[in-house]
C-alpha positions, 0 to 999 in steps of 0.5 A: 879871819874867823868865820861867823857861826850862828848860835844853835838852839841848844846854845841858846838854852845853855846861855839862858841857864847861865844867865839865870845863874847870874853870870856876866856876858863875858863869863857866859861867852867863855862857858859856851865857847863863843866871843863875848860880842856874840852874846851881846848881839844875841841879847840885843837882837832877840829881846822881846817885851819880857826880856831875852828868852831862848825859844823866842830868840830862836823864833826871831832868828828863824823869821829873819832867815826866812825873810832873806830867802 
């Protein structure tokens, strides 16, 4: 069984660039080296009023992590 690893800030910016280039979620996952479900979950959990943005996604992740401590 694989251990889940959270996306890094760098990976989020890489995902953003690939998304802007028009790649599909499965293609983005392959390029970043994560499972396609991680990309889907990332877009779903960290979406704001203007869509998914890497800086906002990282902030939301940090807020969730702080609330768990």
